[in-house]
C-alpha positions in Angstrom: 26.7 -16.8 30.8 29.5 -16.9 27.4 26.3 -16.1 25.7 25.5 -13.2 27.6 29.3 -12.1 27.1 29.0 -12.2 24.0 26.4 -10.7 22.9 27.4 -7.9 24.9 31.1 -7.5 23.6 28.8 -7.6 19.8 26.4 -4.9 21.2 28.9 -2.7 21.9 31.1 -2.9 19.1 28.0 -2.3 16.7 27.5 0.9 15.2 25.3 4.0 17.2 21.7 4.0 16.2 23.3 7.4 13.5 24.4 4.4 10.9 22.0 1.9 11.2 18.5 1.8 11.0 16.3 -0.5 12.7 14.1 -2.6 11.0 9.8 -1.4 11.0 8.7 -4.5 10.6 10.4 -6.0 13.4 12.8 -3.3 15.1 15.8 -2.9 16.4 18.1 -5.4 17.6 20.4 -8.2 17.6 18.2 -10.5 14.8 18.3 -6.7 13.0 21.8 -6.5 12.8 22.5 -10.6 12.4 19.6 -10.0 9.3 20.2 -7.2 7.7 20.4 -7.1 4.3 18.2 -10.3 4.4 14.2 -10.1 2.9 12.2 -12.6 3.0 9.3 -13.7 6.0 11.4 -16.2 7.0 13.7 -13.4 7.8 11.2 -11.4 8.9 10.4 -14.3 11.8 14.2 -14.9 12.8 15.0 -11.8 13.5 12.1 -11.0 15.6 12.5 -13.7 17.0 15.8 -13.0 18.2 15.0 -9.4 19.4 12.7 -10.8 21.4 14.3 -14.5 22.8 17.5 -12.1 23.6 14.9 -9.4 24.6 18.1 -7.1 23.5 15.6 -4.0 22.3 16.2 -2.5 25.6 19.7 -2.6 25.7 19.8 -0.5 21.9 17.4 1.9 22.7 19.6 3.0 26.2 22.6 2.4 24.6 21.0 3.6 20.7 23.1 0.6 19.7 22.0 -2.5 17.5 20.5 0.3 14.9 18.4 1.2 18.0 17.5 5.1 18.9 15.7 5.9 21.7 15.6 9.5 21.2 12.1 9.5 19.0 8.2 9.1 21.1 5.4 7.7 20.1 3.0 9.8 18.1 -0.9 10.0 18.6 -1.0 8.6 14.8 1.1 5.0 15.7 -1.5 4.9 19.0 -4.8 5.5 16.6 -3.0 3.6 13.9 -2.6 0.2 16.1 -5.8 0.8 18.0 -7.8 0.8 14.7 -5.5 -2.6 13.2 -6.6 -4.6 16.2 -10.1 -3.5 16.3 -11.2 -3.5 12.4 -14.0 -5.4 12.6 -15.4 -3.3 15.4 -14.6 -0.3 14.7 -16.6 -1.0 11.6 -19.8 -2.1 13.2 -19.5 1.0 15.4 -18.8 3.3 13.0 -22.3 1.9 11.0 -23.8 2.2 14.0 -22.8 5.8 14.7 -21.7 4.5 18.5 -20.3 1.4 21.4 -17.4 0.2 22.6 -14.8 0.5 20.3 -16.1 4.0 18.9 -16.0 5.0 22.4 -12.5 4.0 23.4 -11.4 5.4 19.7 -12.8 8.9 20.5 -10.3 8.4 23.7 -7.7 7.3 22.1 -7.7 10.2 19.9 -8.4 12.5 23.0 -11.9 14.2 21.3 -12.9 15.9 24.3 -16.4 14.8 25.9 -18.2 17.9 24.8 -17.4 17.1 21.1 -17.8 12.4 20.8 -21.0 12.9 19.7 -20.0 15.4 16.1 -17.3 12.7 16.1 -19.1 9.5 15.9 -21.7 11.4 14.1 -19.2 12.3 10.6 -17.9 8.8 11.0 -21.1 7.1 10.7 -22.5 9.9 8.1 -19.0 9.1 6.1 -18.9 5.2 6.0 -18.0 4.7 3.1 -15.5 7.2 3.1 -13.3 5.3 5.8 -14.1 2.4 4.5 -13.6 2.3 0.8 -13.9 -1.4 0.4 -13.7 -4.5 2.6 -10.1 -4.9 2.0 -9.3 -1.1 3.2 -5.9 -1.4 5.6 -5.9 0.2 9.2 -3.9 2.7 8.2 -6.2 4.0 5.3 -8.9 4.0 8.2 -7.1 6.4 9.9 -5.9 8.0 6.9 -9.6 8.8 5.6 -11.0 9.5 9.4 -8.3 12.4 9.9 -9.0 13.8 6.4 -13.0 14.1 7.6 -11.5 15.3 11.0 -9.6 18.0 9.4 -12.0 19.2 6.7 -14.7 19.2 9.7 -15.1 23.0 11.3 -15.7 21.3 14.8 -13.6 18.7 15.0 -9.9 20.7 12.8 -8.7 20.9 16.0 -8.3 17.1 16.3 -6.9 16.2 13.5 -3.4 14.5 13.3 
């Protein structure tokens, strides 16, 4: 109980979110505030563990404390990047074939209409080397490469993010 009161007291005395920024890797929360200014994997892990253990991100987002800002929205590009990141190998295989469950799911997450999915699949397959420029390509690069192709395609340009 004392620990909970200490966390609540600390959370209410910390600056509001416009004065403190959440860490891009571990998000916002008590761990982010405690390890602010520290660098390295050890401090990132400790910060993330602290944020997760105390469950204080919800509190911070709700009240605008602990470096959290509840006014933001999750963008389509973030959803797509997360999906691509978790499915890189399967997505590469499906794009190479021009079909498959992972490619179909990507088009769903992207918001591609049923009538445009075949064109999307063909565009991705025809430009596989452009999408996956190297074997060390990142999920962000895959998303950016696909998005650029979609933006340049006259039939699919409306889906560009």
